[in-house]
C-alpha positions in Angstrom: 0.2 -0.2 0.0 0.9 3.6 -1.4 0.4 6.6 0.5 -1.0 7.3 -2.6 -3.7 4.7 -2.7 -7.0 5.4 -3.2 -7.5 3.6 -0.2 -5.5 6.1 1.7 -6.9 8.7 1.0 -10.3 7.6 1.7 -9.2 6.4 5.1 -7.6 10.2 5.4 -11.0 11.6 5.2 -12.4 9.2 7.3 -9.5 10.4 10.0 -11.3 14.3 9.3 -14.8 13.1 10.1 -14.3 11.9 13.1 -12.2 14.8 14.5 -15.3 16.4 14.1 -17.1 14.4 17.4 -13.5 15.4 19.5 -13.9 16.3 23.1 -11.2 18.7 23.3 -12.7 21.6 25.9 -9.3 21.8 27.4 -6.3 22.2 24.7 -8.9 22.8 21.5 -6.5 20.1 19.4 -9.2 18.3 18.0 -7.8 14.5 16.1 -9.2 12.4 13.9 -7.6 8.8 13.6 -8.7 5.7 11.1 -7.2 2.3 11.3 -7.5 0.4 7.8 -7.5 -3.1 8.8 -6.4 -6.9 6.0 -9.7 -7.0 5.9 -11.1 -3.8 4.9 -12.8 -2.6 7.3 -12.2 1.1 9.0 -11.8 1.4 12.7 -12.0 5.8 13.5 -11.8 7.5 16.7 -11.0 11.0 18.3 -9.5 12.2 21.5 -11.6 12.4 24.5 -9.9 14.9 26.6 -11.0 14.9 30.8 -10.6 17.2 33.7 -8.2 15.3 34.4 -5.5 14.9 32.0 -4.4 11.0 32.9 -7.8 9.9 32.0 -7.6 11.3 27.8 -7.5 9.1 25.3 -5.8 10.1 21.6 -7.5 9.5 18.7 -5.1 6.9 17.3 -5.5 4.7 20.5 -9.2 5.1 20.4 -9.1 3.7 16.7 -6.8 1.2 17.6 -8.6 0.0 20.4 -12.6 0.0 18.3 -10.2 -2.3 15.8 -9.9 -5.1 18.1 -13.3 -4.5 19.8 -14.6 -5.0 16.5 -12.2 -8.1 16.5 -10.3 -7.2 14.2 -6.0 -7.7 14.7 -4.4 -6.6 12.1 -4.0 -3.1 10.6 -2.5 -2.0 7.7 -3.1 1.4 7.5 -2.9 4.5 10.5 -4.6 8.1 9.5 -4.5 10.7 11.2 -6.4 14.0 10.0 -6.2 17.6 12.3 -6.7 21.0 10.9 -3.3 22.5 11.9 -0.4 24.4 9.8 1.7 21.3 10.6 0.6 17.3 10.3 0.8 15.9 14.3 2.3 12.6 15.0 1.0 10.2 16.9 3.2 10.2 20.6 5.2 7.7 22.1 2.2 5.7 23.6 0.0 5.8 20.5 3.0 3.9 18.6 3.4 1.5 21.4 -0.2 -0.1 21.2 0.2 0.7 17.3 3.3 -1.7 17.3 1.4 -4.4 19.3 -0.5 -5.2 16.5 2.3 -4.8 13.3 5.7 -3.5 12.9 5.1 -1.8 9.0 1.4 -0.3 9.6 1.8 2.8 7.2 1.4 5.7 9.6 -0.2 8.9 7.1 -1.2 12.5 9.3 -2.6 14.9 7.4 -3.8 18.6 7.5 -6.0 20.6 4.8 -2.7 21.4 3.2 0.0 18.6 4.2 0.7 14.7 3.6 3.2 13.0 5.5 3.8 9.2 5.4 5.7 7.4 8.1 5.9 3.7 9.2 5.7 2.5 12.9 8.9 0.5 12.5 10.7 4.3 11.4 8.7 6.2 14.3 9.5 3.7 16.7 12.9 1.6 16.4 13.0 -0.2 19.1 9.5 -0.8 20.4 9.2 -3.1 24.0 8.4 -6.5 23.1 7.1 -8.9 26.1 9.0 -11.8 26.1 7.3 -14.3 27.0 
């Protein structure tokens, strides 16, 4: 899958739409995310802030958790959308969560005017792995 793939463009649009549902009364920074799985399903999430900041959840983790709750566990791409001059990269915690499900997941971050892409492997080269 390439960043120019029409499925990636649709994924960015899904992230843009769900961003409208973000609950960000404290930061005002609204984020939407969408995960495409190998089965072709798209799972969306938005950030949800809380007065107890530690209880806040990022859009990326919300989308991944929704993916898992729906029975999918094989993401192939993650799109993140913000209405800001610069694309927003996933935080460290979100990078670790996504890496749990695949190191080659394409990560596409977008604004109305810019798109950047990477992979989870490039963003988190030495992810924690629990050895059993």
